[in-house]
N, CA, C and O atoms as CSV, one atom per row, in Angstrom:
chain,resi,resn,atom,element,x,y,z
A,1,MET,N,N,0.836,-1.178,0.000
A,1,MET,CA,C,0.000,0.000,0.000
A,1,MET,C,C,0.882,1.244,0.000
A,1,MET,O,O,1.542,1.531,0.999
A,2,MET,N,N,0.903,1.962,-1.071
A,2,MET,CA,C,1.721,3.165,-1.174
A,2,MET,C,C,0.894,4.386,-0.793
A,2,MET,O,O,-0.297,4.482,-1.088
A,3,ALA,N,N,1.571,5.310,-0.128
A,3,ALA,CA,C,0.894,6.557,0.217
A,3,ALA,C,C,0.595,7.344,-1.057
A,3,ALA,O,O,1.222,7.117,-2.092
A,4,GLN,N,N,-0.363,8.268,-0.984
A,4,GLN,CA,C,-0.756,9.041,-2.162
A,4,GLN,C,C,0.412,9.844,-2.729
A,4,GLN,O,O,0.488,10.068,-3.937
A,5,SER,N,N,1.313,10.271,-1.865
A,5,SER,CA,C,2.388,11.143,-2.317
A,5,SER,C,C,3.570,10.383,-2.927
A,5,SER,O,O,4.538,11.015,-3.351
A,6,GLY,N,N,3.522,9.053,-2.985
A,6,GLY,CA,C,4.553,8.291,-3.673
A,6,GLY,C,C,5.735,7.890,-2.812
A,6,GLY,O,O,6.793,7.557,-3.346
A,7,PHE,N,N,5.587,7.913,-1.500
A,7,PHE,CA,C,6.667,7.464,-0.632
A,7,PHE,C,C,6.076,6.742,0.574
A,7,PHE,O,O,4.874,6.802,0.831
A,8,PHE,N,N,6.951,6.058,1.305
A,8,PHE,CA,C,6.553,5.343,2.514
A,8,PHE,C,C,7.195,6.053,3.699
A,8,PHE,O,O,8.394,6.333,3.695
A,9,TYR,N,N,6.377,6.343,4.722
A,9,TYR,CA,C,6.839,7.132,5.862
A,9,TYR,C,C,6.725,6.314,7.143
A,9,TYR,O,O,5.754,5.583,7.341
A,10,ALA,N,N,7.731,6.446,8.012
A,10,ALA,CA,C,7.674,5.823,9.335
A,10,ALA,C,C,8.535,6.630,10.300
A,10,ALA,O,O,9.428,7.375,9.895
A,11,THR,N,N,8.243,6.461,11.581
A,11,THR,CA,C,8.983,7.156,12.633
A,11,THR,C,C,9.714,6.132,13.485
A,11,THR,O,O,9.179,5.067,13.795
A,12,GLY,N,N,10.949,6.467,13.862
A,12,GLY,CA,C,11.718,5.621,14.767
A,12,GLY,C,C,12.202,6.446,15.943
A,12,GLY,O,O,12.496,7.633,15.802
A,13,ARG,N,N,12.285,5.804,17.116
A,13,ARG,CA,C,12.777,6.505,18.311
A,13,ARG,C,C,13.790,5.656,19.042
A,13,ARG,O,O,13.716,4.427,19.023
A,14,ARG,N,N,14.749,6.323,19.695
A,14,ARG,CA,C,15.755,5.650,20.522
A,14,ARG,C,C,16.315,6.691,21.468
A,14,ARG,O,O,16.747,7.755,21.024
A,15,LYS,N,N,16.317,6.410,22.769
A,15,LYS,CA,C,16.729,7.361,23.803
A,15,LYS,C,C,15.939,8.661,23.624
A,15,LYS,O,O,14.710,8.634,23.688
A,16,GLU,N,N,16.595,9.776,23.406
A,16,GLU,CA,C,15.887,11.048,23.210
A,16,GLU,C,C,15.772,11.423,21.733
A,16,GLU,O,O,15.293,12.510,21.411
A,17,ALA,N,N,16.199,10.546,20.837
A,17,ALA,CA,C,16.229,10.855,19.403
A,17,ALA,C,C,14.949,10.384,18.704
A,17,ALA,O,O,14.379,9.350,19.054
A,18,THR,N,N,14.516,11.155,17.720
A,18,THR,CA,C,13.370,10.813,16.884
A,18,THR,C,C,13.760,10.985,15.422
A,18,THR,O,O,14.328,12.007,15.039
A,19,ALA,N,N,13.453,9.979,14.610
A,19,ALA,CA,C,13.786,10.031,13.186
A,19,ALA,C,C,12.528,9.856,12.349
A,19,ALA,O,O,11.743,8.935,12.573
A,20,LYS,N,N,12.346,10.746,11.385
A,20,LYS,CA,C,11.265,10.633,10.405
A,20,LYS,C,C,11.896,10.122,9.115
A,20,LYS,O,O,12.771,10.775,8.545
A,21,VAL,N,N,11.456,8.966,8.661
A,21,VAL,CA,C,12.081,8.291,7.517
A,21,VAL,C,C,11.105,8.264,6.340
A,21,VAL,O,O,9.952,7.859,6.487
A,22,PHE,N,N,11.584,8.703,5.169
A,22,PHE,CA,C,10.796,8.696,3.944
A,22,PHE,C,C,11.498,7.794,2.931
A,22,PHE,O,O,12.591,8.116,2.464
A,23,LEU,N,N,10.873,6.663,2.589
A,23,LEU,CA,C,11.404,5.755,1.566
A,23,LEU,C,C,10.766,6.137,0.230
A,23,LEU,O,O,9.543,6.123,0.091
A,24,ILE,N,N,11.594,6.472,-0.735
A,24,ILE,CA,C,11.109,6.863,-2.057
A,24,ILE,C,C,11.459,5.735,-3.030
A,24,ILE,O,O,12.638,5.514,-3.308
A,25,PRO,N,N,10.459,5.015,-3.554
A,25,PRO,CA,C,10.736,3.871,-4.433
A,25,PRO,C,C,11.388,4.287,-5.755
A,25,PRO,O,O,11.378,5.458,-6.133
A,26,ASP,N,N,11.949,3.297,-6.439
A,26,ASP,CA,C,12.589,3.470,-7.754
A,26,ASP,C,C,13.724,4.478,-7.682
A,26,ASP,O,O,13.902,5.290,-8.591
A,27,GLY,N,N,14.485,4.423,-6.606
A,27,GLY,CA,C,15.614,5.340,-6.427
A,27,GLY,C,C,16.926,4.682,-6.797
A,27,GLY,O,O,16.959,3.620,-7.417
A,28,SER,N,N,17.997,5.332,-6.407
A,28,SER,CA,C,19.340,4.854,-6.746
A,28,SER,C,C,20.132,4.424,-5.515
A,28,SER,O,O,21.316,4.107,-5.628
A,29,GLY,N,N,19.498,4.408,-4.341
A,29,GLY,CA,C,20.206,4.027,-3.124
A,29,GLY,C,C,20.796,5.201,-2.379
A,29,GLY,O,O,21.608,5.008,-1.473
A,30,LYS,N,N,20.408,6.420,-2.738
A,30,LYS,CA,C,20.942,7.625,-2.092
A,30,LYS,C,C,20.235,7.837,-0.759
A,30,LYS,O,O,19.007,7.799,-0.685
A,31,ILE,N,N,21.025,8.060,0.301
A,31,ILE,CA,C,20.470,8.292,1.632
A,31,ILE,C,C,20.951,9.644,2.124
A,31,ILE,O,O,22.151,9.919,2.126
A,32,SER,N,N,20.009,10.498,2.546
A,32,SER,CA,C,20.393,11.791,3.114
A,32,SER,C,C,19.781,11.931,4.498
A,32,SER,O,O,18.596,11.665,4.702
A,33,VAL,N,N,20.612,12.356,5.446
A,33,VAL,CA,C,20.186,12.587,6.819
A,33,VAL,C,C,20.308,14.083,7.086
A,33,VAL,O,O,21.406,14.638,7.049
A,34,ASN,N,N,19.180,14.732,7.354
A,34,ASN,CA,C,19.153,16.191,7.551
A,34,ASN,C,C,19.871,16.922,6.409
A,34,ASN,O,O,20.666,17.832,6.647
A,35,ASN,N,N,19.585,16.520,5.188
A,35,ASN,CA,C,20.144,17.098,3.955
A,35,ASN,C,C,21.663,16.977,3.849
A,35,ASN,O,O,22.303,17.784,3.174
A,36,LYS,N,N,22.242,15.978,4.509
A,36,LYS,CA,C,23.669,15.674,4.385
A,36,LYS,C,C,23.805,14.190,4.079
A,36,LYS,O,O,22.862,13.423,4.274
A,37,SER,N,N,24.973,13.786,3.602
A,37,SER,CA,C,25.212,12.358,3.377
A,37,SER,C,C,25.374,11.659,4.727
A,37,SER,O,O,25.647,12.307,5.737
A,38,THR,N,N,25.205,10.346,4.740
A,38,THR,CA,C,25.329,9.605,5.997
A,38,THR,C,C,26.738,9.723,6.568
A,38,THR,O,O,26.906,9.870,7.778
A,39,LYS,N,N,27.743,9.661,5.711
A,39,LYS,CA,C,29.137,9.772,6.166
A,39,LYS,C,C,29.391,11.140,6.786
A,39,LYS,O,O,30.067,11.252,7.809
A,40,GLU,N,N,28.847,12.175,6.161
A,40,GLU,CA,C,29.042,13.545,6.644
A,40,GLU,C,C,28.292,13.783,7.955
A,40,GLU,O,O,28.796,14.478,8.837
A,41,TYR,N,N,27.087,13.208,8.091
A,41,TYR,CA,C,26.271,13.483,9.276
A,41,TYR,C,C,26.657,12.598,10.463
A,41,TYR,O,O,26.899,13.098,11.561
A,42,LEU,N,N,26.713,11.273,10.235
A,42,LEU,CA,C,26.974,10.353,11.350
A,42,LEU,C,C,28.459,10.199,11.655
A,42,LEU,O,O,28.845,10.060,12.816
A,43,GLY,N,N,29.286,10.223,10.626
A,43,GLY,CA,C,30.726,10.168,10.844
A,43,GLY,C,C,31.282,8.760,10.981
A,43,GLY,O,O,32.103,8.351,10.160
A,44,ARG,N,N,30.868,8.014,11.976
A,44,ARG,CA,C,31.450,6.699,12.263
A,44,ARG,C,C,30.887,5.620,11.339
A,44,ARG,O,O,29.687,5.582,11.065
A,45,GLU,N,N,31.762,4.757,10.871
A,45,GLU,CA,C,31.375,3.657,9.978
A,45,GLU,C,C,30.425,2.683,10.675
A,45,GLU,O,O,29.528,2.136,10.034
A,46,THR,N,N,30.611,2.459,11.986
A,46,THR,CA,C,29.752,1.515,12.704
A,46,THR,C,C,28.303,1.999,12.722
A,46,THR,O,O,27.379,1.192,12.618
A,47,LEU,N,N,28.100,3.302,12.852
A,47,LEU,CA,C,26.739,3.849,12.849
A,47,LEU,C,C,26.113,3.737,11.459
A,47,LEU,O,O,24.922,3.454,11.328
A,48,ILE,N,N,26.927,3.962,10.421
A,48,ILE,CA,C,26.437,3.842,9.048
A,48,ILE,C,C,26.057,2.386,8.754
A,48,ILE,O,O,25.023,2.117,8.142
A,49,TYR,N,N,26.902,1.456,9.195
A,49,TYR,CA,C,26.610,0.032,9.027
A,49,TYR,C,C,25.320,-0.338,9.765
A,49,TYR,O,O,24.520,-1.131,9.269
A,50,ASP,N,N,25.126,0.240,10.948
A,50,ASP,CA,C,23.946,-0.035,11.770
A,50,ASP,C,C,22.661,0.409,11.068
A,50,ASP,O,O,21.678,-0.332,11.057
A,51,ILE,N,N,22.659,1.618,10.479
A,51,ILE,CA,C,21.425,2.092,9.836
A,51,ILE,C,C,21.178,1.384,8.500
A,51,ILE,O,O,20.047,1.371,8.014
A,52,MET,N,N,22.212,0.801,7.905
A,52,MET,CA,C,22.049,0.090,6.638
A,52,MET,C,C,21.583,-1.355,6.841
A,52,MET,O,O,21.174,-2.002,5.876
A,53,SER,N,N,21.633,-1.869,8.057
A,53,SER,CA,C,21.332,-3.281,8.298
A,53,SER,C,C,19.926,-3.715,7.845
A,53,SER,O,O,19.802,-4.816,7.309
A,54,PRO,N,N,18.851,-2.909,8.031
A,54,PRO,CA,C,17.555,-3.376,7.520
A,54,PRO,C,C,17.537,-3.510,5.992
A,54,PRO,O,O,16.906,-4.420,5.454
A,55,LEU,N,N,18.226,-2.605,5.301
A,55,LEU,CA,C,18.274,-2.649,3.834
A,55,LEU,C,C,19.132,-3.803,3.337
A,55,LEU,O,O,18.795,-4.451,2.346
A,56,GLU,N,N,20.247,-4.061,4.028
A,56,GLU,CA,C,21.126,-5.171,3.644
A,56,GLU,C,C,20.422,-6.509,3.867
A,56,GLU,O,O,20.530,-7.427,3.055
A,57,LEU,N,N,19.698,-6.599,4.989
A,57,LEU,CA,C,19.010,-7.840,5.346
A,57,LEU,C,C,17.936,-8.200,4.319
A,57,LEU,O,O,17.743,-9.373,4.000
A,58,THR,N,N,17.247,-7.193,3.811
A,58,THR,CA,C,16.156,-7.418,2.857
A,58,THR,C,C,16.598,-7.302,1.394
A,58,THR,O,O,15.777,-7.457,0.489
A,59,ASN,N,N,17.878,-7.033,1.155
A,59,ASN,CA,C,18.442,-6.880,-0.199
A,59,ASN,C,C,17.727,-5.787,-1.002
A,59,ASN,O,O,17.473,-5.960,-2.194
A,60,LEU,N,N,17.408,-4.676,-0.357
A,60,LEU,CA,C,16.714,-3.568,-1.016
A,60,LEU,C,C,17.543,-2.280,-0.998
A,60,LEU,O,O,16.987,-1.187,-1.112
A,61,ARG,N,N,18.849,-2.398,-0.857
A,61,ARG,CA,C,19.701,-1.217,-0.685
A,61,ARG,C,C,19.634,-0.252,-1.868
A,61,ARG,O,O,19.577,0.960,-1.662
A,62,GLU,N,N,19.639,-0.755,-3.082
A,62,GLU,CA,C,19.666,0.103,-4.274
A,62,GLU,C,C,18.262,0.427,-4.802
A,62,GLU,O,O,18.132,1.109,-5.819
A,63,LYS,N,N,17.224,-0.047,-4.134
A,63,LYS,CA,C,15.860,0.112,-4.641
A,63,LYS,C,C,15.216,1.436,-4.223
A,63,LYS,O,O,14.276,1.893,-4.872
A,64,PHE,N,N,15.709,2.057,-3.149
A,64,PHE,CA,C,15.079,3.261,-2.600
A,64,PHE,C,C,16.059,4.418,-2.477
A,64,PHE,O,O,17.259,4.226,-2.281
A,65,ASP,N,N,15.514,5.626,-2.596
A,65,ASP,CA,C,16.188,6.816,-2.083
A,65,ASP,C,C,15.552,7.065,-0.722
A,65,ASP,O,O,14.338,6.937,-0.569
A,66,ILE,N,N,16.360,7.414,0.254
A,66,ILE,CA,C,15.842,7.595,1.608
A,66,ILE,C,C,16.183,8.988,2.099
A,66,ILE,O,O,17.344,9.398,2.090
A,67,LYS,N,N,15.158,9.713,2.526
A,67,LYS,CA,C,15.343,11.027,3.152
A,67,LYS,C,C,14.975,10.884,4.618
A,67,LYS,O,O,13.911,10.369,4.960
A,68,ILE,N,N,15.877,11.349,5.482
A,68,ILE,CA,C,15.678,11.201,6.919
A,68,ILE,C,C,15.800,12.559,7.584
A,68,ILE,O,O,16.727,13.320,7.310
A,69,LYS,N,N,14.852,12.851,8.461
A,69,LYS,CA,C,14.904,14.046,9.306
A,69,LYS,C,C,15.013,13.529,10.733
A,69,LYS,O,O,14.104,12.864,11.230
A,70,VAL,N,N,16.127,13.835,11.390
A,70,VAL,CA,C,16.361,13.318,12.743
A,70,VAL,C,C,16.652,14.475,13.690
A,70,VAL,O,O,17.338,15.432,13.331
A,71,MET,N,N,16.117,14.374,14.908
A,71,MET,CA,C,16.330,15.432,15.893
A,71,MET,C,C,16.430,14.826,17.286
A,71,MET,O,O,15.891,13.751,17.550
A,72,GLY,N,N,17.123,15.528,18.169
A,72,GLY,CA,C,17.240,15.107,19.560
A,72,GLY,C,C,18.298,14.046,19.765
A,72,GLY,O,O,18.648,13.315,18.839
A,73,GLY,N,N,18.807,13.965,20.985
A,73,GLY,CA,C,19.755,12.922,21.349
A,73,GLY,C,C,21.124,13.111,20.725
A,73,GLY,O,O,21.436,14.168,20.177
A,74,GLY,N,N,21.937,12.064,20.818
A,74,GLY,CA,C,23.280,12.070,20.242
A,74,GLY,C,C,23.318,11.220,18.987
A,74,GLY,O,O,22.290,10.714,18.537
A,75,LYS,N,N,24.491,11.066,18.433
A,75,LYS,CA,C,24.636,10.343,17.162
A,75,LYS,C,C,24.229,8.868,17.278
A,75,LYS,O,O,23.585,8.332,16.376
A,76,SER,N,N,24.598,8.214,18.378
A,76,SER,CA,C,24.281,6.804,18.549
A,76,SER,C,C,22.771,6.586,18.683
A,76,SER,O,O,22.220,5.671,18.071
A,77,GLY,N,N,22.113,7.411,19.469
A,77,GLY,CA,C,20.663,7.321,19.607
A,77,GLY,C,C,19.958,7.632,18.308
A,77,GLY,O,O,18.952,7.006,17.976
A,78,GLN,N,N,20.485,8.604,17.562
A,78,GLN,CA,C,19.899,8.957,16.278
A,78,GLN,C,C,20.027,7.802,15.290
A,78,GLN,O,O,19.101,7.529,14.527
A,79,ALA,N,N,21.180,7.121,15.303
A,79,ALA,CA,C,21.372,5.972,14.410
A,79,ALA,C,C,20.384,4.861,14.745
A,79,ALA,O,O,19.834,4.231,13.841
A,80,GLY,N,N,20.151,4.613,16.032
A,80,GLY,CA,C,19.172,3.612,16.441
A,80,GLY,C,C,17.763,3.981,16.007
A,80,GLY,O,O,16.989,3.117,15.594
A,81,ALA,N,N,17.429,5.266,16.101
A,81,ALA,CA,C,16.108,5.741,15.682
A,81,ALA,C,C,15.935,5.592,14.175
A,81,ALA,O,O,14.864,5.205,13.707
A,82,ILE,N,N,16.984,5.899,13.413
A,82,ILE,CA,C,16.940,5.766,11.951
A,82,ILE,C,C,16.741,4.300,11.555
A,82,ILE,O,O,15.944,3.991,10.669
A,83,LYS,N,N,17.467,3.411,12.215
A,83,LYS,CA,C,17.367,1.975,11.927
A,83,LYS,C,C,15.934,1.474,12.144
A,83,LYS,O,O,15.397,0.749,11.306
A,84,LEU,N,N,15.319,1.856,13.261
A,84,LEU,CA,C,13.944,1.446,13.544
A,84,LEU,C,C,12.981,2.063,12.528
A,84,LEU,O,O,12.057,1.393,12.065
A,85,GLY,N,N,13.190,3.325,12.182
A,85,GLY,CA,C,12.329,3.994,11.206
A,85,GLY,C,C,12.404,3.347,9.834
A,85,GLY,O,O,11.381,3.180,9.170
A,86,ILE,N,N,13.608,2.981,9.403
A,86,ILE,CA,C,13.766,2.306,8.106
A,86,ILE,C,C,13.056,0.953,8.133
A,86,ILE,O,O,12.373,0.588,7.177
A,87,GLY,N,N,13.219,0.214,9.228
A,87,GLY,CA,C,12.548,-1.083,9.355
A,87,GLY,C,C,11.039,-0.959,9.270
A,87,GLY,O,O,10.386,-1.747,8.585
A,88,ARG,N,N,10.476,0.035,9.968
A,88,ARG,CA,C,9.024,0.237,9.941
A,88,ARG,C,C,8.535,0.677,8.559
A,88,ARG,O,O,7.465,0.263,8.113
A,89,ALA,N,N,9.320,1.514,7.889
A,89,ALA,CA,C,8.933,1.964,6.548
A,89,ALA,C,C,8.989,0.812,5.546
A,89,ALA,O,O,8.162,0.745,4.637
A,90,LEU,N,N,9.954,-0.095,5.703
A,90,LEU,CA,C,10.043,-1.255,4.812
A,90,LEU,C,C,8.822,-2.153,4.955
A,90,LEU,O,O,8.384,-2.759,3.977
A,91,ILE,N,N,8.270,-2.247,6.158
A,91,ILE,CA,C,7.062,-3.053,6.361
A,91,ILE,C,C,5.871,-2.417,5.653
A,91,ILE,O,O,5.015,-3.124,5.122
A,92,LYS,N,N,5.809,-1.085,5.642
A,92,LYS,CA,C,4.730,-0.408,4.912
A,92,LYS,C,C,4.872,-0.640,3.406
A,92,LYS,O,O,3.881,-0.677,2.676
A,93,TYR,N,N,6.125,-0.796,2.953
A,93,TYR,CA,C,6.378,-1.095,1.536
A,93,TYR,C,C,5.966,-2.521,1.209
A,93,TYR,O,O,5.284,-2.761,0.213
A,94,ASP,N,N,6.382,-3.478,2.054
A,94,ASP,CA,C,6.090,-4.890,1.811
A,94,ASP,C,C,5.894,-5.596,3.151
A,94,ASP,O,O,6.859,-5.816,3.884
A,95,ALA,N,N,4.658,-5.950,3.472
A,95,ALA,CA,C,4.332,-6.553,4.765
A,95,ALA,C,C,4.968,-7.931,4.955
A,95,ALA,O,O,5.105,-8.389,6.089
A,96,SER,N,N,5.354,-8.591,3.876
A,96,SER,CA,C,5.955,-9.921,4.004
A,96,SER,C,C,7.370,-9.870,4.589
A,96,SER,O,O,7.923,-10.908,4.955
A,97,LEU,N,N,7.961,-8.672,4.680
A,97,LEU,CA,C,9.299,-8.530,5.273
A,97,LEU,C,C,9.263,-8.495,6.793
A,97,LEU,O,O,10.312,-8.523,7.437
A,98,LYS,N,N,8.060,-8.432,7.378
A,98,LYS,CA,C,7.929,-8.245,8.821
A,98,LYS,C,C,8.610,-9.349,9.618
A,98,LYS,O,O,9.343,-9.064,10.565
A,99,LYS,N,N,8.378,-10.607,9.247
A,99,LYS,CA,C,8.972,-11.724,10.000
A,99,LYS,C,C,10.498,-11.680,9.944
A,99,LYS,O,O,11.164,-11.888,10.958
A,100,LEU,N,N,11.038,-11.415,8.785
A,100,LEU,CA,C,12.486,-11.345,8.614
A,100,LEU,C,C,13.097,-10.237,9.485
A,100,LEU,O,O,14.103,-10.457,10.161
A,101,LEU,N,N,12.488,-9.057,9.465
A,101,LEU,CA,C,12.996,-7.931,10.242
A,101,LEU,C,C,12.798,-8.143,11.738
A,101,LEU,O,O,13.657,-7.771,12.538
A,102,LYS,N,N,11.674,-8.736,12.118
A,102,LYS,CA,C,11.401,-8.972,13.538
A,102,LYS,C,C,12.363,-9.999,14.113
A,102,LYS,O,O,12.846,-9.839,15.234
A,103,ASP,N,N,12.645,-11.058,13.351
A,103,ASP,CA,C,13.587,-12.087,13.809
A,103,ASP,C,C,14.994,-11.525,13.986
A,103,ASP,O,O,15.752,-11.998,14.832
A,104,ALA,N,N,15.342,-10.516,13.188
A,104,ALA,CA,C,16.662,-9.887,13.296
A,104,ALA,C,C,16.711,-8.842,14.418
A,104,ALA,O,O,17.780,-8.315,14.726
A,105,GLY,N,N,15.549,-8.539,15.031
A,105,GLY,CA,C,15.512,-7.588,16.141
A,105,GLY,C,C,15.478,-6.135,15.716
A,105,GLY,O,O,15.710,-5.249,16.539
A,106,ILE,N,N,15.195,-5.871,14.452
A,106,ILE,CA,C,15.211,-4.503,13.937
A,106,ILE,C,C,13.933,-3.746,14.311
A,106,ILE,O,O,13.956,-2.523,14.443
A,107,LEU,N,N,12.821,-4.466,14.482
A,107,LEU,CA,C,11.548,-3.806,14.767
A,107,LEU,C,C,11.290,-3.609,16.260
A,107,LEU,O,O,10.239,-3.093,16.639
A,108,THR,N,N,12.228,-4.010,17.104
A,108,THR,CA,C,12.056,-3.864,18.539
A,108,THR,C,C,12.534,-2.488,18.979
A,108,THR,O,O,13.690,-2.123,18.763
A,109,ARG,N,N,11.636,-1.728,19.597
A,109,ARG,CA,C,11.977,-0.392,20.110
A,109,ARG,C,C,12.789,-0.581,21.383
A,109,ARG,O,O,12.315,-1.198,22.336
A,110,ASP,N,N,14.012,-0.055,21.405
A,110,ASP,CA,C,14.883,-0.146,22.569
A,110,ASP,C,C,14.440,0.928,23.566
A,110,ASP,O,O,14.693,2.114,23.357
A,111,ALA,N,N,13.785,0.513,24.643
A,111,ALA,CA,C,13.156,1.445,25.578
A,111,ALA,C,C,14.107,1.955,26.659
A,111,ALA,O,O,13.691,2.727,27.523
A,112,ARG,N,N,15.379,1.539,26.628
A,112,ARG,CA,C,16.304,1.986,27.674
A,112,ARG,C,C,16.541,3.486,27.583
A,112,ARG,O,O,16.810,4.026,26.510
A,113,MET,N,N,16.438,4.145,28.725
A,113,MET,CA,C,16.645,5.587,28.804
A,113,MET,C,C,17.705,5.868,29.867
A,113,MET,O,O,18.043,4.993,30.664
A,114,VAL,N,N,18.220,7.083,29.874
A,114,VAL,CA,C,19.217,7.482,30.860
A,114,VAL,C,C,18.529,7.611,32.215
A,114,VAL,O,O,17.476,8.236,32.338
A,115,GLU,N,N,19.148,7.006,33.231
A,115,GLU,CA,C,18.606,7.099,34.588
A,115,GLU,C,C,18.873,8.489,35.141
A,115,GLU,O,O,19.948,9.052,34.932
A,116,ARG,N,N,17.897,9.039,35.845
A,116,ARG,CA,C,18.042,10.402,36.349
A,116,ARG,C,C,19.032,10.476,37.496
A,116,ARG,O,O,19.252,9.495,38.206
A,117,LYS,N,N,19.628,11.652,37.673
A,117,LYS,CA,C,20.534,11.917,38.780
A,117,LYS,C,C,19.710,12.090,40.052
A,117,LYS,O,O,18.659,12.731,40.036
A,118,LYS,N,N,20.195,11.509,41.167
A,118,LYS,CA,C,19.511,11.650,42.440
A,118,LYS,C,C,20.207,12.692,43.308
A,118,LYS,O,O,21.419,12.882,43.212
A,119,TYR,N,N,19.437,13.362,44.151
A,119,TYR,CA,C,20.011,14.364,45.049
A,119,TYR,C,C,20.912,13.673,46.076
A,119,TYR,O,O,20.678,12.525,46.451
A,120,GLY,N,N,21.936,14.386,46.519
A,120,GLY,CA,C,22.879,13.815,47.484
A,120,GLY,C,C,23.866,12.850,46.858
A,120,GLY,O,O,24.621,12.188,47.570
A,121,GLN,N,N,23.871,12.760,45.522
A,121,GLN,CA,C,24.798,11.879,44.817
A,121,GLN,C,C,25.428,12.641,43.668
A,121,GLN,O,O,24.918,13.668,43.219
A,122,LYS,N,N,26.576,12.101,43.193
A,122,LYS,CA,C,27.271,12.749,42.083
A,122,LYS,C,C,26.530,12.555,40.772
A,122,LYS,O,O,26.352,13.492,39.994
A,123,LYS,N,N,26.097,11.307,40.542
A,123,LYS,CA,C,25.362,10.979,39.311
A,123,LYS,C,C,24.187,10.090,39.689
A,123,LYS,O,O,23.734,10.121,40.834
A,124,ALA,N,N,23.686,9.298,38.746
A,124,ALA,CA,C,22.525,8.457,39.027
A,124,ALA,C,C,22.828,7.431,40.117
A,124,ALA,O,O,22.004,7.202,41.003
A,125,ARG,N,N,24.007,6.814,40.053
A,125,ARG,CA,C,24.361,5.783,41.038
A,125,ARG,C,C,25.645,6.085,41.793
A,125,ARG,O,O,25.855,5.564,42.889
A,126,LYS,N,N,26.498,6.913,41.227
A,126,LYS,CA,C,27.772,7.226,41.871
A,126,LYS,C,C,27.527,8.141,43.071
A,126,LYS,O,O,26.787,9.120,42.979
A,127,ARG,N,N,28.161,7.806,44.198
A,127,ARG,CA,C,28.007,8.616,45.400
A,127,ARG,C,C,29.210,9.519,45.592
A,127,ARG,O,O,30.257,9.326,44.974
A,128,PHE,N,N,29.042,10.515,46.466
A,128,PHE,CA,C,30.187,11.306,46.899
A,128,PHE,C,C,31.045,10.437,47.793
A,128,PHE,O,O,30.541,9.495,48.404
A,129,GLN,N,N,32.339,10.736,47.883
A,129,GLN,CA,C,33.251,9.922,48.688
A,129,GLN,C,C,32.863,10.007,50.157
A,129,GLN,O,O,32.616,11.088,50.691
A,130,PHE,N,N,32.816,8.838,50.801
A,130,PHE,CA,C,32.439,8.758,52.209
A,130,PHE,C,C,33.690,8.869,53.073
A,130,PHE,O,O,34.696,8.208,52.814
A,131,SER,N,N,33.617,9.700,54.087
A,131,SER,CA,C,34.734,9.845,55.033
A,131,SER,C,C,34.242,9.507,56.419
A,131,SER,O,O,33.308,10.127,56.928
A,132,LYS,N,N,34.880,8.513,57.035
A,132,LYS,CA,C,34.464,8.083,58.369
A,132,LYS,C,C,34.875,9.113,59.430
A,132,LYS,O,O,34.145,9.341,60.396
A,133,ARG,N,N,36.051,9.735,59.244
A,133,ARG,CA,C,36.551,10.729,60.216
A,133,ARG,C,C,36.830,12.051,59.554
A,133,ARG,O,O,37.254,12.996,60.219
């Protein structure tokens, strides 16, 4: 089921990051994140490999142009959000890919968040040094 505007849209989240992913069919495999290339925006090869994993798994890397708008969080959280968004958009493109992506763990939203800092402590769990005397 294709959207009226000719693309597939999905949202991905991870930590404080949110990614809006637009899959445009019949593309050349070009991916832009916030109007920059993936190498220019994310920098690290491991993050680029991470966001490409849903496309590599389904052998659809050269079939789509992908435009991504990502905000919030750091680079690692943003990469996780992009990966989930791409996985969800691929399911809107072809529902038969759901089992393959789910078995690979791509469709699971990672709900881990940063634990808050507590009063009377240095960080969430680290305490100030205790002095007996």
